[in-house]
NUPA-782505 format. One record per residue (C-alpha): x, y, z; residue number from 1. Coordinates in Angstrom, 3 decimals, padded with zeros to 6 digits. Layout:
N
X = X Y = Y Z = Z num = NUM
...
This chain:
252
X = 000.000 Y = 000.000 Z = 000.000 num = 1
X = 001.488 Y = 003.362 Z = -000.962 num = 2
X = 002.158 Y = 005.967 Z = 001.679 num = 3
X = 000.669 Y = 009.407 Z = 002.114 num = 4
X = 003.525 Y = 011.879 Z = 002.612 num = 5
X = 003.794 Y = 015.560 Z = 003.451 num = 6
X = 007.350 Y = 016.763 Z = 002.814 num = 7
X = 008.677 Y = 020.242 Z = 003.482 num = 8
X = 011.345 Y = 021.817 Z = 001.276 num = 9
X = 012.956 Y = 024.649 Z = 003.214 num = 10
X = 014.983 Y = 025.776 Z = 000.155 num = 11
X = 017.649 Y = 028.437 Z = 000.935 num = 12
X = 015.965 Y = 029.699 Z = 004.083 num = 13
X = 016.723 Y = 029.714 Z = 007.804 num = 14
X = 020.092 Y = 030.083 Z = 009.489 num = 15
X = 021.291 Y = 027.053 Z = 011.424 num = 16
X = 019.890 Y = 028.483 Z = 014.666 num = 17
X = 016.534 Y = 029.325 Z = 013.037 num = 18
X = 016.364 Y = 025.879 Z = 011.442 num = 19
X = 016.991 Y = 024.142 Z = 014.749 num = 20
X = 014.242 Y = 026.248 Z = 016.341 num = 21
X = 011.808 Y = 025.422 Z = 013.514 num = 22
X = 012.539 Y = 021.686 Z = 013.745 num = 23
X = 012.068 Y = 021.727 Z = 017.527 num = 24
X = 008.779 Y = 023.597 Z = 017.189 num = 25
X = 007.491 Y = 021.125 Z = 014.606 num = 26
X = 008.605 Y = 018.176 Z = 016.720 num = 27
X = 006.696 Y = 019.553 Z = 019.708 num = 28
X = 003.611 Y = 020.311 Z = 017.601 num = 29
X = 003.436 Y = 016.717 Z = 016.364 num = 30
X = 004.447 Y = 014.998 Z = 019.621 num = 31
X = 000.911 Y = 014.240 Z = 020.789 num = 32
X = -000.529 Y = 013.700 Z = 017.305 num = 33
X = -001.489 Y = 010.413 Z = 015.689 num = 34
X = -000.441 Y = 010.962 Z = 012.098 num = 35
X = -002.124 Y = 009.529 Z = 009.022 num = 36
X = 000.802 Y = 010.439 Z = 006.778 num = 37
X = 004.580 Y = 010.349 Z = 006.820 num = 38
X = 006.152 Y = 013.743 Z = 007.540 num = 39
X = 009.518 Y = 014.750 Z = 006.072 num = 40
X = 011.523 Y = 017.969 Z = 006.354 num = 41
X = 014.229 Y = 018.664 Z = 003.779 num = 42
X = 016.690 Y = 021.227 Z = 005.066 num = 43
X = 019.822 Y = 022.995 Z = 003.842 num = 44
X = 022.914 Y = 020.769 Z = 004.076 num = 45
X = 024.403 Y = 022.582 Z = 007.071 num = 46
X = 021.276 Y = 021.882 Z = 009.151 num = 47
X = 021.145 Y = 018.122 Z = 008.628 num = 48
X = 023.535 Y = 016.890 Z = 011.314 num = 49
X = 021.946 Y = 019.179 Z = 013.913 num = 50
X = 018.289 Y = 018.670 Z = 013.004 num = 51
X = 018.251 Y = 014.896 Z = 012.488 num = 52
X = 018.904 Y = 013.913 Z = 016.142 num = 53
X = 016.526 Y = 016.625 Z = 017.403 num = 54
X = 013.338 Y = 015.200 Z = 015.917 num = 55
X = 011.425 Y = 012.030 Z = 016.739 num = 56
X = 012.366 Y = 009.711 Z = 013.879 num = 57
X = 009.080 Y = 007.848 Z = 014.327 num = 58
X = 007.220 Y = 011.054 Z = 013.433 num = 59
X = 009.526 Y = 013.137 Z = 011.233 num = 60
X = 011.954 Y = 012.021 Z = 008.548 num = 61
X = 014.789 Y = 014.340 Z = 007.545 num = 62
X = 016.178 Y = 014.865 Z = 004.067 num = 63
X = 018.554 Y = 016.981 Z = 002.009 num = 64
X = 017.496 Y = 019.267 Z = -000.827 num = 65
X = 020.054 Y = 017.879 Z = -003.285 num = 66
X = 023.190 Y = 015.763 Z = -003.558 num = 67
X = 026.102 Y = 015.509 Z = -005.978 num = 68
X = 026.238 Y = 013.334 Z = -009.082 num = 69
X = 029.707 Y = 012.106 Z = -008.073 num = 70
X = 030.651 Y = 009.660 Z = -005.331 num = 71
X = 033.561 Y = 011.689 Z = -003.896 num = 72
X = 036.653 Y = 013.568 Z = -005.002 num = 73
X = 037.846 Y = 016.985 Z = -006.135 num = 74
X = 034.433 Y = 018.635 Z = -006.476 num = 75
X = 034.753 Y = 021.714 Z = -004.287 num = 76
X = 031.536 Y = 022.759 Z = -002.634 num = 77
X = 029.598 Y = 019.597 Z = -003.510 num = 78
X = 027.921 Y = 017.293 Z = -000.983 num = 79
X = 027.797 Y = 013.561 Z = -001.732 num = 80
X = 024.929 Y = 011.179 Z = -001.084 num = 81
X = 027.159 Y = 009.347 Z = 001.405 num = 82
X = 027.701 Y = 012.596 Z = 003.322 num = 83
X = 023.954 Y = 013.206 Z = 003.456 num = 84
X = 023.351 Y = 009.666 Z = 004.712 num = 85
X = 026.097 Y = 010.026 Z = 007.344 num = 86
X = 024.020 Y = 012.697 Z = 009.118 num = 87
X = 021.185 Y = 010.234 Z = 009.679 num = 88
X = 019.033 Y = 011.835 Z = 006.979 num = 89
X = 016.887 Y = 009.347 Z = 005.042 num = 90
X = 015.612 Y = 011.399 Z = 002.079 num = 91
X = 016.927 Y = 013.643 Z = -000.676 num = 92
X = 015.070 Y = 015.903 Z = -003.115 num = 93
X = 016.367 Y = 015.385 Z = -006.657 num = 94
X = 015.459 Y = 017.124 Z = -009.908 num = 95
X = 013.681 Y = 020.084 Z = -008.352 num = 96
X = 012.667 Y = 022.587 Z = -011.034 num = 97
X = 014.929 Y = 025.214 Z = -009.487 num = 98
X = 017.920 Y = 022.862 Z = -009.836 num = 99
X = 016.975 Y = 022.103 Z = -013.434 num = 100
X = 016.411 Y = 025.759 Z = -014.347 num = 101
X = 019.190 Y = 027.552 Z = -012.448 num = 102
X = 021.911 Y = 024.904 Z = -012.317 num = 103
X = 021.423 Y = 023.077 Z = -015.593 num = 104
X = 020.605 Y = 019.657 Z = -014.186 num = 105
X = 019.905 Y = 017.292 Z = -017.071 num = 106
X = 018.305 Y = 013.878 Z = -017.415 num = 107
X = 021.784 Y = 012.303 Z = -017.416 num = 108
X = 023.039 Y = 014.196 Z = -014.349 num = 109
X = 019.893 Y = 013.233 Z = -012.452 num = 110
X = 020.307 Y = 009.598 Z = -013.447 num = 111
X = 023.636 Y = 009.586 Z = -011.595 num = 112
X = 022.231 Y = 011.419 Z = -008.576 num = 113
X = 019.361 Y = 008.941 Z = -008.242 num = 114
X = 021.707 Y = 005.946 Z = -008.452 num = 115
X = 024.045 Y = 007.367 Z = -005.806 num = 116
X = 021.145 Y = 008.256 Z = -003.507 num = 117
X = 019.774 Y = 004.727 Z = -003.732 num = 118
X = 023.245 Y = 003.212 Z = -003.222 num = 119
X = 023.415 Y = 005.136 Z = 000.062 num = 120
X = 019.942 Y = 004.033 Z = 001.209 num = 121
X = 018.400 Y = 007.458 Z = 000.710 num = 122
X = 014.843 Y = 007.767 Z = -000.558 num = 123
X = 014.806 Y = 010.177 Z = -003.512 num = 124
X = 011.903 Y = 012.589 Z = -003.761 num = 125
X = 012.190 Y = 012.854 Z = -007.533 num = 126
X = 010.627 Y = 015.991 Z = -009.022 num = 127
X = 009.076 Y = 016.413 Z = -012.462 num = 128
X = 006.888 Y = 019.117 Z = -013.958 num = 129
X = 006.354 Y = 021.631 Z = -016.733 num = 130
X = 006.798 Y = 025.405 Z = -017.018 num = 131
X = 003.957 Y = 027.774 Z = -017.947 num = 132
X = 004.743 Y = 027.865 Z = -021.693 num = 133
X = 004.656 Y = 024.063 Z = -021.834 num = 134
X = 001.354 Y = 023.920 Z = -019.945 num = 135
X = -000.183 Y = 026.563 Z = -022.229 num = 136
X = 000.969 Y = 024.554 Z = -025.254 num = 137
X = -000.609 Y = 021.440 Z = -023.677 num = 138
X = 002.805 Y = 019.728 Z = -023.625 num = 139
X = 002.826 Y = 018.774 Z = -019.941 num = 140
X = 002.495 Y = 015.040 Z = -020.636 num = 141
X = 005.431 Y = 014.978 Z = -023.051 num = 142
X = 007.559 Y = 017.023 Z = -020.645 num = 143
X = 007.031 Y = 014.800 Z = -017.626 num = 144
X = 007.458 Y = 011.647 Z = -019.737 num = 145
X = 010.845 Y = 012.935 Z = -020.948 num = 146
X = 011.921 Y = 013.816 Z = -017.408 num = 147
X = 011.056 Y = 010.298 Z = -016.205 num = 148
X = 013.907 Y = 009.013 Z = -018.400 num = 149
X = 016.188 Y = 009.762 Z = -015.422 num = 150
X = 014.567 Y = 006.951 Z = -013.421 num = 151
X = 013.224 Y = 004.554 Z = -016.041 num = 152
X = 016.473 Y = 002.620 Z = -016.399 num = 153
X = 016.196 Y = 001.506 Z = -012.765 num = 154
X = 015.077 Y = -002.016 Z = -011.942 num = 155
X = 011.522 Y = -002.370 Z = -010.631 num = 156
X = 012.971 Y = -003.032 Z = -007.168 num = 157
X = 015.068 Y = 000.149 Z = -007.300 num = 158
X = 012.218 Y = 002.235 Z = -008.714 num = 159
X = 009.929 Y = 001.087 Z = -005.916 num = 160
X = 012.172 Y = 002.960 Z = -003.449 num = 161
X = 011.419 Y = 006.342 Z = -005.089 num = 162
X = 008.806 Y = 008.927 Z = -004.240 num = 163
X = 007.703 Y = 011.073 Z = -007.184 num = 164
X = 006.770 Y = 014.734 Z = -006.840 num = 165
X = 004.861 Y = 016.494 Z = -009.601 num = 166
X = 005.402 Y = 020.228 Z = -009.498 num = 167
X = 003.719 Y = 022.523 Z = -011.988 num = 168
X = 006.597 Y = 025.000 Z = -012.209 num = 169
X = 004.127 Y = 027.763 Z = -013.068 num = 170
X = 002.519 Y = 027.305 Z = -009.626 num = 171
X = 005.654 Y = 027.375 Z = -007.448 num = 172
X = 005.762 Y = 030.484 Z = -005.319 num = 173
X = 003.345 Y = 032.266 Z = -007.646 num = 174
X = 000.198 Y = 031.741 Z = -005.622 num = 175
X = -001.265 Y = 029.915 Z = -008.628 num = 176
X = -002.254 Y = 026.338 Z = -007.965 num = 177
X = -003.227 Y = 023.600 Z = -010.333 num = 178
X = -006.898 Y = 022.862 Z = -009.798 num = 179
X = -007.677 Y = 019.610 Z = -008.033 num = 180
X = -008.852 Y = 018.257 Z = -011.402 num = 181
X = -005.631 Y = 019.325 Z = -013.160 num = 182
X = -003.554 Y = 017.749 Z = -010.401 num = 183
X = -005.484 Y = 014.480 Z = -010.577 num = 184
X = -005.276 Y = 014.356 Z = -014.365 num = 185
X = -001.485 Y = 014.602 Z = -014.531 num = 186
X = -000.884 Y = 012.441 Z = -011.450 num = 187
X = -002.984 Y = 009.725 Z = -013.093 num = 188
X = -000.955 Y = 010.154 Z = -016.296 num = 189
X = 002.332 Y = 009.812 Z = -014.368 num = 190
X = 001.035 Y = 006.668 Z = -012.658 num = 191
X = 000.085 Y = 005.278 Z = -016.076 num = 192
X = 003.672 Y = 005.856 Z = -017.279 num = 193
X = 004.944 Y = 003.882 Z = -014.296 num = 194
X = 002.410 Y = 001.116 Z = -014.952 num = 195
X = 003.465 Y = 000.885 Z = -018.610 num = 196
X = 007.111 Y = 000.565 Z = -017.563 num = 197
X = 006.985 Y = -001.526 Z = -014.383 num = 198
X = 003.456 Y = -002.924 Z = -014.172 num = 199
X = 000.327 Y = -002.057 Z = -012.229 num = 200
X = 001.520 Y = -003.286 Z = -008.837 num = 201
X = 004.602 Y = -001.029 Z = -008.796 num = 202
X = 002.515 Y = 001.891 Z = -010.078 num = 203
X = -000.155 Y = 001.363 Z = -007.424 num = 204
X = 002.523 Y = 001.385 Z = -004.710 num = 205
X = 004.309 Y = 004.546 Z = -005.913 num = 206
X = 003.597 Y = 007.685 Z = -003.901 num = 207
X = 003.161 Y = 010.757 Z = -006.124 num = 208
X = 003.188 Y = 014.101 Z = -004.313 num = 209
X = 001.865 Y = 017.436 Z = -005.534 num = 210
X = 004.105 Y = 020.492 Z = -005.228 num = 211
X = 003.034 Y = 023.987 Z = -006.180 num = 212
X = 001.489 Y = 026.532 Z = -003.800 num = 213
X = -000.098 Y = 023.856 Z = -001.629 num = 214
X = -001.418 Y = 025.373 Z = 001.600 num = 215
X = -003.824 Y = 024.499 Z = 004.425 num = 216
X = -006.759 Y = 026.009 Z = 002.518 num = 217
X = -006.408 Y = 023.770 Z = -000.552 num = 218
X = -004.544 Y = 020.705 Z = 000.763 num = 219
X = -007.624 Y = 018.669 Z = 001.639 num = 220
X = -009.166 Y = 019.109 Z = -001.823 num = 221
X = -005.879 Y = 018.256 Z = -003.570 num = 222
X = -005.167 Y = 015.228 Z = -001.354 num = 223
X = -008.694 Y = 013.880 Z = -001.844 num = 224
X = -007.741 Y = 012.939 Z = -005.423 num = 225
X = -007.139 Y = 009.206 Z = -005.805 num = 226
X = -003.712 Y = 009.689 Z = -007.412 num = 227
X = -002.424 Y = 012.538 Z = -005.215 num = 228
X = -000.601 Y = 011.029 Z = -002.248 num = 229
X = 000.477 Y = 014.171 Z = -000.438 num = 230
X = 002.544 Y = 017.258 Z = -001.042 num = 231
X = 006.045 Y = 018.621 Z = -001.461 num = 232
X = 005.594 Y = 021.909 Z = 000.368 num = 233
X = 007.706 Y = 025.036 Z = -000.101 num = 234
X = 006.784 Y = 028.308 Z = 001.576 num = 235
X = 004.194 Y = 026.812 Z = 003.912 num = 236
X = 006.837 Y = 024.456 Z = 005.334 num = 237
X = 008.593 Y = 027.429 Z = 006.944 num = 238
X = 005.657 Y = 027.982 Z = 009.306 num = 239
X = 004.760 Y = 025.219 Z = 011.747 num = 240
X = 001.099 Y = 026.263 Z = 011.862 num = 241
X = 000.812 Y = 026.221 Z = 008.052 num = 242
X = 002.772 Y = 022.977 Z = 007.660 num = 243
X = 000.734 Y = 021.287 Z = 010.379 num = 244
X = -002.426 Y = 022.578 Z = 008.698 num = 245
X = -001.404 Y = 020.671 Z = 005.574 num = 246
X = -000.518 Y = 017.529 Z = 007.570 num = 247
X = -003.944 Y = 017.798 Z = 009.211 num = 248
X = -005.584 Y = 017.483 Z = 005.790 num = 249
X = -004.886 Y = 013.748 Z = 006.137 num = 250
X = -006.124 Y = 013.644 Z = 009.713 num = 251
X = -009.459 Y = 015.368 Z = 009.226 num = 252
């Protein structure tokens, strides 16, 4: 049975001290809760070693926002999957639209990142999604199908360790949100791609998250879709009340 997941992507926000305070506040807010979804926070690299031991691992998983496409070596400023795993983190966001757009991450680069993440027992939150021009040209299906090439050379066993995150790039930080119907339509299409490649059982067990201006006011409607299994949350993850409001969409 696939999992419902609410994952927070802190992006380049919060100093180490602020991040520790935010993680502690979230941990306290969820301490007495019975959760109907997995909760993950993905923090800047420098926070990982401090935040991971602070939170109740039974309630909150911790992840990185990226990792390198190389195992180790003379790559100044890069952070390897093994380094991420050494902090106790269990997840890593890969292929986020900001990484693709600003840092030129390609299908081939992401292939290597996914393999290294899996080799280090990290669960990739693998992001796919189209920009506004592609959506307006009705090319979203072709775009996400092409992006899935980064993970479609994995074995079925390897693929089953991934979480997918569909992010309509035109809805990230813009206040625009895909309608619940739009979200369901493309999530169902993504699941059909997985079924065509790996079979219905793998597809049915793959969690596909929605990312793109998800907030407490629209989370319940989005998550009610049969193929939307939670959210990859940006701005709202920086506020415990907002993030918990989204988590509560699975508890209501």
